[in-house]
C-alpha positions, 0 to 999 in steps of 0.5 A: 514462515520465516519469508512471511514474517520478514515481509511483513517486518519490512512492510512495517517499518517501510510504512514509518519510513516512508511516512516519517521520513519523506521522500528521499528517506522512502526512496532509499529505504524502498530501493533496499526493500525491492533488493532484498525482497527479490533476493531473499523473499520472491519465489517467482518473477511473475510475482512483480506483475501483481506488484506492479499492478497493484502499486498502479492501481493504488496510486492511481486511486491515492491520485483520484483521492487528491485530485477530488479533494479527499486528501491534499499532500504537498511536494508531489510529483507529476501524477499529484502524489508524494514519491514516498507514497508512491514508495509506499505502494510498493512496499505494500503491493510486495505483501499481497503474495506473502504476508497478506495471502492469507486473505486470499481464501477471506475475500469478504474479511479482506473488504472488512478489514481494509473498510477498518484499516485503510482509513486509519492508515490515511488518517495515522499517515495524515497526522505524521506526514504532510498530508491533509484529510481535506474534506469533513474527516467523516466523510473522507474516511468513508470515501477511503474506507469504500475504496478500500473495500473494494480495491484491496479484495480485488487486488488479493483476488488477483494475487491469489490466481497468481501465488507463488508458494512460499 
């Protein structure tokens, strides 16, 4: 239980650091958080493959939203995303085997929670960072909700099939 709380806390602090701090602070925090995760939370090294898959999928989803005009970012890298957002995906991906693993047996709930909290997180992030929700806000939030309600439970399912025991 202690590892689950640590995992959640590291992610929540990381969300704030990435969104408020920008690229440099996000890189520093994420580097330290990944080392901490590897040393104190990780159960099996196979977990890193799920972290990589979730991070890549999340970045592709966000790049699609950026290229389609749903959301705009400044200070982007080669795939049209800021470094802080890529770091945020890395941090979020570490929660799939730990603080979010309870959702593996409740995929319908994962979809509902993602449809609500996914758009809320983007909206909150856009209020605190250089991100800008571009389309009429309701359209953007509905697109974000639709994507998250599919992608999040898929990631939870994959993590659940390869879930390490904590």
